C-alpha positions, 0 to 999 in steps of 0.5 A, a space after each residue: 499500500 505504499 505510494 511513492 508519490 505520497 506527499 506525507 512520508 510519515 504515512 508511507 513509513 507507517 504503512 510500510 511498518 504495518 505491512 512489515 509487522 503483519 508479515 513478521 506476525 504471519 511468519 511467526 504464526 507459521 513457525 509456531 504452527 510448525 513447532 507445535 506440529 513437530 512437538 506432536 510428531 515427537 510425542 507420537 514417536 515417544 508413544 510408539 517407542 513406549 508401546 514397542 517396549 511394552 510389547 517386547 516385555 510381553 513377548 519376552 514373558 510369553 517366550 519364557 512361559 512357552 519355554 517352561 511349558 516345553 520343559 514341563 512337557 518334555 519332563 512329562 514325556 520322559 517320565 512316562 
């Protein structure tokens, strides 16, 4: 909205400052959105890692139970 032939240079400077402030605000809003989107992505990754850790614990416990069952079956078959 700047007019180079403006008679009042104060108004021209003021308009330039407002446009610059609006541009900076838009850029800040964009960075803020990106920041929050990135944080949300990191939180999702952390949740997935926790779930994988829990799954690994369950798999390990299941594996131990299966090995104990195999040992009991083998022991029973040897005794018969």
